[in-house]
C-alpha positions as a LaTeX table, in Angstrom:
\begin{tabular}{lrrr}
\hline
Residue & $x$ (\AA) & $y$ (\AA) & $z$ (\AA) \\
\hline
Met1 & 0.00 & 0.00 & 0.00 \\
Ala2 & 1.14 & 3.55 & $-0.68$ \\
Ser3 & 2.29 & 5.64 & 2.23 \\
Glu4 & 1.17 & 8.96 & 0.76 \\
Pro5 & $-2.45$ & 10.14 & 0.49 \\
Arg6 & $-3.86$ & 10.05 & $-3.02$ \\
Tyr7 & $-7.11$ & 11.90 & $-2.54$ \\
Asn8 & $-8.65$ & 15.33 & $-2.22$ \\
Pro9 & $-9.32$ & 15.87 & 1.51 \\
Arg10 & $-12.32$ & 18.05 & 0.67 \\
Lys11 & $-14.07$ & 15.21 & $-1.16$ \\
Ser12 & $-15.11$ & 11.66 & $-0.35$ \\
Val13 & $-16.73$ & 8.78 & $-2.17$ \\
Thr14 & $-20.08$ & 9.88 & $-3.60$ \\
Asp15 & $-21.00$ & 6.55 & $-5.19$ \\
Pro16 & $-21.52$ & 4.05 & $-2.35$ \\
Ser17 & $-21.01$ & 1.15 & $-4.76$ \\
Glu18 & $-17.32$ & 2.06 & $-4.81$ \\
Met19 & $-17.02$ & 0.99 & $-1.19$ \\
Ala20 & $-17.67$ & $-2.65$ & $-2.13$ \\
Val21 & $-14.47$ & $-2.76$ & $-4.20$ \\
Ser22 & $-12.43$ & $-0.25$ & $-2.20$ \\
Phe23 & $-9.85$ & $-1.60$ & 0.22 \\
Gly24 & $-8.37$ & 1.66 & 1.40 \\
Phe25 & $-6.99$ & 3.34 & $-1.70$ \\
Ser26 & $-6.68$ & 0.01 & $-3.52$ \\
Thr27 & $-9.38$ & $-1.37$ & $-5.81$ \\
Val28 & $-10.16$ & $-5.06$ & $-5.33$ \\
Asn29 & $-12.46$ & $-7.49$ & $-7.06$ \\
Glu30 & $-16.11$ & $-7.82$ & $-6.05$ \\
Gly31 & $-16.29$ & $-10.15$ & $-3.06$ \\
Gln32 & $-12.66$ & $-9.73$ & $-2.03$ \\
Lys33 & $-13.01$ & $-6.89$ & 0.43 \\
Gln34 & $-14.66$ & $-8.81$ & 3.26 \\
Gly35 & $-11.84$ & $-11.33$ & 3.51 \\
Leu36 & $-9.21$ & $-8.61$ & 3.47 \\
Val37 & $-11.03$ & $-6.65$ & 6.19 \\
Asp38 & $-11.41$ & $-9.81$ & 8.27 \\
Asp39 & $-7.66$ & $-10.33$ & 8.09 \\
Val40 & $-7.05$ & $-6.78$ & 9.32 \\
Phe41 & $-9.20$ & $-7.31$ & 12.39 \\
His42 & $-7.83$ & $-10.78$ & 13.12 \\
Lys43 & $-4.43$ & $-9.06$ & 13.35 \\
Val44 & $-5.56$ & $-6.22$ & 15.63 \\
Ala45 & $-8.29$ & $-7.91$ & 17.72 \\
Ser46 & $-6.25$ & $-8.16$ & 20.91 \\
Arg47 & $-5.16$ & $-4.53$ & 20.51 \\
Tyr48 & $-8.40$ & $-3.06$ & 19.23 \\
Asp49 & $-8.69$ & $-0.35$ & 21.87 \\
Leu50 & $-5.04$ & 0.52 & 21.37 \\
Met51 & $-5.73$ & 0.76 & 17.63 \\
Asn52 & $-8.54$ & 3.25 & 18.24 \\
Asp53 & $-6.36$ & 5.15 & 20.69 \\
Leu54 & $-3.74$ & 5.53 & 17.96 \\
Met55 & $-6.34$ & 6.48 & 15.34 \\
Ser56 & $-8.06$ & 9.09 & 17.48 \\
Gly57 & $-5.44$ & 10.19 & 19.97 \\
Gly58 & $-7.56$ & 8.54 & 22.66 \\
Met59 & $-10.62$ & 10.63 & 21.79 \\
His60 & $-12.67$ & 7.58 & 20.72 \\
Arg61 & $-13.41$ & 6.84 & 24.36 \\
Leu62 & $-14.98$ & 10.27 & 24.84 \\
Trp63 & $-16.91$ & 9.97 & 21.56 \\
Lys64 & $-18.30$ & 6.58 & 22.57 \\
Asp65 & $-19.33$ & 7.96 & 25.96 \\
Ala66 & $-21.06$ & 10.86 & 24.17 \\
Met67 & $-22.84$ & 8.40 & 21.87 \\
Val68 & $-24.24$ & 6.42 & 24.80 \\
Ser69 & $-25.19$ & 9.63 & 26.61 \\
Ser70 & $-27.15$ & 10.66 & 23.52 \\
Leu71 & $-28.84$ & 7.26 & 23.51 \\
Asn72 & $-29.66$ & 7.65 & 27.23 \\
Pro73 & $-30.61$ & 4.00 & 27.92 \\
Pro74 & $-33.68$ & 3.70 & 30.18 \\
Lys75 & $-33.11$ & 2.36 & 33.68 \\
Ser76 & $-36.26$ & 0.26 & 33.82 \\
Asn77 & $-36.72$ & $-3.38$ & 34.79 \\
Ser78 & $-40.35$ & $-3.34$ & 33.67 \\
Arg79 & $-39.45$ & $-2.93$ & 29.99 \\
Pro80 & $-35.74$ & $-3.56$ & 29.44 \\
Met81 & $-34.24$ & $-2.12$ & 26.29 \\
His82 & $-33.08$ & $-4.65$ & 23.69 \\
His83 & $-29.92$ & $-3.29$ & 22.10 \\
Leu84 & $-27.99$ & $-4.57$ & 19.09 \\
Asp85 & $-24.40$ & $-3.47$ & 18.54 \\
Val86 & $-23.07$ & $-4.46$ & 15.13 \\
Ala87 & $-19.35$ & $-4.76$ & 14.35 \\
Gly88 & $-18.72$ & $-4.27$ & 18.04 \\
Gly89 & $-16.96$ & $-7.54$ & 18.79 \\
Thr90 & $-14.93$ & $-6.36$ & 21.77 \\
Gly91 & $-18.12$ & $-5.23$ & 23.50 \\
Asp92 & $-17.05$ & $-1.72$ & 24.41 \\
Ile93 & $-20.32$ & $-0.10$ & 23.29 \\
Ala94 & $-22.48$ & $-2.89$ & 24.71 \\
Thr95 & $-20.70$ & $-2.61$ & 28.04 \\
Arg96 & $-21.32$ & 1.13 & 28.17 \\
Val97 & $-25.02$ & 0.68 & 27.32 \\
Val98 & $-25.59$ & $-2.04$ & 29.92 \\
Glu99 & $-23.78$ & $-0.16$ & 32.65 \\
Arg100 & $-25.48$ & 3.17 & 31.79 \\
Ser101 & $-28.86$ & 1.40 & 32.08 \\
Gln102 & $-27.87$ & 0.14 & 35.53 \\
Arg103 & $-27.73$ & $-3.36$ & 34.05 \\
Thr104 & $-31.37$ & $-3.39$ & 32.94 \\
Ala105 & $-30.63$ & $-3.33$ & 29.18 \\
Gln106 & $-29.98$ & $-6.52$ & 27.24 \\
Ser107 & $-27.29$ & $-6.15$ & 24.58 \\
Thr108 & $-26.47$ & $-8.39$ & 21.66 \\
Val109 & $-23.10$ & $-7.92$ & 19.98 \\
Cys110 & $-22.96$ & $-9.10$ & 16.37 \\
Asp111 & $-19.63$ & $-9.22$ & 14.58 \\
Ile112 & $-18.39$ & $-11.14$ & 11.55 \\
Asn113 & $-14.96$ & $-11.60$ & 13.09 \\
Gly114 & $-14.51$ & $-14.45$ & 15.55 \\
Ser115 & $-11.28$ & $-13.05$ & 16.97 \\
Met116 & $-12.99$ & $-9.82$ & 17.95 \\
Leu117 & $-15.90$ & $-11.71$ & 19.52 \\
Ala118 & $-13.50$ & $-13.84$ & 21.56 \\
Val119 & $-11.98$ & $-10.69$ & 23.05 \\
Gly120 & $-15.45$ & $-9.34$ & 23.84 \\
Lys121 & $-16.67$ & $-12.52$ & 25.50 \\
Asp122 & $-13.60$ & $-12.65$ & 27.72 \\
Arg123 & $-13.99$ & $-9.01$ & 28.75 \\
Ala124 & $-17.71$ & $-9.37$ & 29.47 \\
Ala125 & $-17.09$ & $-12.43$ & 31.63 \\
Lys126 & $-14.36$ & $-10.66$ & 33.62 \\
Ala127 & $-16.68$ & $-7.67$ & 34.14 \\
Gly128 & $-19.52$ & $-9.89$ & 35.36 \\
Leu129 & $-21.71$ & $-8.93$ & 32.38 \\
Gly130 & $-22.07$ & $-12.37$ & 30.81 \\
Gly131 & $-25.78$ & $-12.46$ & 31.64 \\
His132 & $-26.41$ & $-9.07$ & 30.06 \\
Ile133 & $-24.42$ & $-9.26$ & 26.81 \\
Glu134 & $-24.80$ & $-11.95$ & 24.15 \\
Phe135 & $-22.19$ & $-12.44$ & 21.44 \\
Val136 & $-23.28$ & $-13.64$ & 18.00 \\
Gln137 & $-21.18$ & $-14.13$ & 14.89 \\
Gly138 & $-22.92$ & $-12.67$ & 11.86 \\
Asn139 & $-22.66$ & $-10.41$ & 8.84 \\
Ala140 & $-23.97$ & $-6.82$ & 8.97 \\
Glu141 & $-25.30$ & $-7.32$ & 5.43 \\
Asp142 & $-27.39$ & $-10.35$ & 6.44 \\
Leu143 & $-28.14$ & $-10.19$ & 10.15 \\
Pro144 & $-29.17$ & $-13.48$ & 11.82 \\
Phe145 & $-32.15$ & $-11.95$ & 13.63 \\
Pro146 & $-35.91$ & $-11.76$ & 12.96 \\
Asp147 & $-37.65$ & $-8.61$ & 11.82 \\
Ser148 & $-38.46$ & $-6.00$ & 14.50 \\
Ser149 & $-36.24$ & $-7.56$ & 17.18 \\
Phe150 & $-34.46$ & $-4.57$ & 18.75 \\
Asp151 & $-35.18$ & $-1.16$ & 20.24 \\
Val152 & $-31.78$ & 0.26 & 19.31 \\
Tyr153 & $-29.13$ & $-0.53$ & 16.69 \\
Thr154 & $-25.64$ & 0.91 & 17.19 \\
Ile155 & $-22.48$ & 0.59 & 15.14 \\
Ala156 & $-19.24$ & 2.36 & 16.06 \\
Phe157 & $-16.27$ & 2.64 & 13.71 \\
Gly158 & $-17.46$ & $-0.41$ & 11.80 \\
Ile159 & $-19.73$ & 0.55 & 8.94 \\
Arg160 & $-16.97$ & 1.86 & 6.69 \\
Asn161 & $-15.52$ & $-1.68$ & 6.71 \\
Val162 & $-18.76$ & $-3.18$ & 5.39 \\
Pro163 & $-18.55$ & $-3.78$ & 1.61 \\
Lys164 & $-22.23$ & $-3.08$ & 0.85 \\
Ile165 & $-23.18$ & $-0.25$ & 3.19 \\
Ala166 & $-26.67$ & 0.25 & 1.73 \\
Lys167 & $-27.46$ & $-3.40$ & 2.42 \\
Ala168 & $-26.24$ & $-3.08$ & 6.01 \\
Leu169 & $-28.43$ & 0.00 & 6.52 \\
Ser170 & $-31.42$ & $-1.88$ & 5.10 \\
Glu171 & $-30.75$ & $-4.72$ & 7.54 \\
Ala172 & $-30.54$ & $-2.24$ & 10.41 \\
His173 & $-33.97$ & $-0.92$ & 9.46 \\
Arg174 & $-35.39$ & $-4.45$ & 9.18 \\
Val175 & $-34.32$ & $-5.67$ & 12.63 \\
Leu176 & $-35.44$ & $-2.53$ & 14.48 \\
Lys177 & $-38.88$ & $-2.31$ & 16.03 \\
Arg178 & $-41.17$ & 0.52 & 15.00 \\
Gly179 & $-40.01$ & 3.51 & 16.99 \\
Gly180 & $-36.51$ & 2.05 & 17.16 \\
Arg181 & $-33.37$ & 4.13 & 16.83 \\
Phe182 & $-30.34$ & 3.75 & 14.59 \\
Met183 & $-27.04$ & 5.28 & 15.74 \\
Cys184 & $-23.73$ & 5.21 & 13.90 \\
Leu185 & $-20.46$ & 6.64 & 15.17 \\
Glu186 & $-17.80$ & 6.81 & 12.48 \\
Phe187 & $-14.68$ & 8.67 & 11.45 \\
Ser188 & $-15.77$ & 11.33 & 9.03 \\
Gln189 & $-14.69$ & 14.43 & 7.11 \\
Val190 & $-12.92$ & 17.22 & 8.99 \\
Asp191 & $-14.68$ & 20.54 & 8.45 \\
Val192 & $-12.32$ & 22.91 & 10.28 \\
Pro193 & $-9.71$ & 24.77 & 8.17 \\
Ala194 & $-6.12$ & 23.86 & 9.07 \\
Leu195 & $-7.26$ & 20.96 & 11.29 \\
Asp196 & $-7.71$ & 18.82 & 8.18 \\
Lys197 & $-4.06$ & 19.27 & 7.22 \\
Val198 & $-2.86$ & 18.50 & 10.73 \\
Tyr199 & $-5.09$ & 15.42 & 10.85 \\
Asp200 & $-3.89$ & 14.21 & 7.44 \\
Thr201 & $-0.26$ & 14.53 & 8.48 \\
Phe202 & $-0.94$ & 12.69 & 11.74 \\
Ser203 & $-2.89$ & 9.96 & 9.94 \\
Phe204 & $-0.46$ & 9.18 & 7.14 \\
Lys205 & 2.88 & 10.07 & 8.66 \\
Ile206 & 2.42 & 9.01 & 12.28 \\
Ile207 & $-0.22$ & 6.29 & 12.62 \\
Pro208 & 1.21 & 3.53 & 10.35 \\
Pro209 & 4.77 & 3.84 & 11.74 \\
Met210 & 3.35 & 3.91 & 15.26 \\
Gly211 & 1.28 & 0.83 & 14.46 \\
Lys212 & 4.40 & $-0.94$ & 13.25 \\
Met213 & 6.27 & 0.02 & 16.40 \\
Val214 & 3.48 & $-1.26$ & 18.66 \\
Thr215 & 2.32 & $-4.33$ & 16.75 \\
Gly216 & 5.10 & $-5.02$ & 14.26 \\
Asp217 & 2.79 & $-4.51$ & 11.26 \\
Pro218 & 1.89 & $-1.12$ & 9.75 \\
Asp219 & $-0.44$ & $-2.47$ & 7.02 \\
Pro220 & $-3.66$ & $-2.71$ & 9.08 \\
Tyr221 & $-3.21$ & 0.90 & 10.18 \\
Gln222 & $-2.44$ & 2.05 & 6.64 \\
Tyr223 & $-5.70$ & 0.46 & 5.47 \\
Leu224 & $-7.68$ & 2.04 & 8.30 \\
Val225 & $-6.50$ & 5.60 & 7.69 \\
Glu226 & $-7.14$ & 5.18 & 3.96 \\
Ser227 & $-10.61$ & 3.71 & 4.56 \\
Ile228 & $-11.61$ & 6.84 & 6.47 \\
Arg229 & $-10.86$ & 9.01 & 3.42 \\
Lys230 & $-12.93$ & 6.76 & 1.16 \\
Phe231 & $-16.01$ & 6.82 & 3.38 \\
Pro232 & $-18.91$ & 9.09 & 2.33 \\
Asn233 & $-18.93$ & 12.45 & 4.06 \\
Gln234 & $-21.52$ & 13.48 & 6.63 \\
Glu235 & $-24.19$ & 14.74 & 4.23 \\
Arg236 & $-23.80$ & 11.86 & 1.79 \\
Phe237 & $-24.03$ & 9.29 & 4.58 \\
Lys238 & $-27.08$ & 11.07 & 5.99 \\
Gln239 & $-28.75$ & 10.64 & 2.61 \\
Met240 & $-27.87$ & 6.93 & 2.56 \\
Ile241 & $-29.53$ & 6.47 & 5.96 \\
Glu242 & $-32.65$ & 8.24 & 4.71 \\
Asp243 & $-32.63$ & 6.09 & 1.58 \\
Ala244 & $-32.73$ & 3.01 & 3.83 \\
Gly245 & $-36.07$ & 4.21 & 5.23 \\
Phe246 & $-35.07$ & 6.06 & 8.38 \\
Asn247 & $-36.71$ & 9.30 & 9.48 \\
Arg248 & $-35.51$ & 12.34 & 11.44 \\
Val249 & $-31.95$ & 11.62 & 10.38 \\
Ser250 & $-29.39$ & 13.98 & 11.82 \\
Tyr251 & $-25.70$ & 14.05 & 12.67 \\
Arg252 & $-23.39$ & 15.69 & 15.15 \\
Asn253 & $-19.70$ & 16.32 & 14.51 \\
Tyr254 & $-17.13$ & 15.55 & 17.15 \\
Thr255 & $-13.70$ & 17.23 & 17.27 \\
Gly256 & $-14.18$ & 19.25 & 14.12 \\
Gly257 & $-15.63$ & 16.39 & 12.11 \\
Ile258 & $-12.88$ & 13.85 & 12.78 \\
Ala259 & $-15.82$ & 11.70 & 13.89 \\
Ala260 & $-19.56$ & 12.09 & 13.45 \\
Leu261 & $-22.58$ & 10.56 & 15.16 \\
His262 & $-25.52$ & 9.89 & 12.82 \\
Ser263 & $-28.95$ & 9.12 & 14.23 \\
Gly264 & $-32.26$ & 8.05 & 12.67 \\
Trp265 & $-35.60$ & 6.56 & 13.65 \\
Lys266 & $-37.77$ & 3.80 & 12.24 \\
Tyr267 & $-41.42$ & 4.89 & 12.04 \\
\hline
\end{tabular}
């Protein structure tokens, strides 16, 4: 993979179909991307939080806390919230939701990667949350759940790794109950002058070498910083969520647009 950015930082992919054959800045054959992405996360599973610390300068923890605060899980035993977290194998979002609900919520973590799920199961058991969080291996594009199963669907820093994003959004709509909420936290397009240049330099010049120093392999980190630049920007992704059938779609930028939280409702 190239070590220099080959993109215009003021633009992002406008045709979502490109994401299915885009592995970072490389173009791959239809059907190849999922296996390549799986390999990336097999390599970084045990260091997933460290990976996000490197990618965000540690800010991902604050963004995730803000996401769960925006969700505001109910603290009710009479009608516990059923929560689905997709591509959240290590269970960090599910853990936050369950604990914020005072352990009344029931969370299901669905991830295509078995290595990530293994890390999540171990963490949940050590935290005494085994009875509150279920771990299921499955594909975001074809979720193994019945229609109208969940009150909330969350996905954090995972949807840009899904080859067919529109299909994943359609599946999110399908498994939510009427009145259910969709929430997606993802790296996005910086909208603050000068910050974009600083962020680009940090991403391409610092993150891959740091990843090599910490893990011995810079390639997963090179892919991840490239995948951020290929992901649709805030407005384009908002339109994709609306196209999937969601209403009242909105987004909130964090840290100048380095990350964005998109939210929508199923009516």
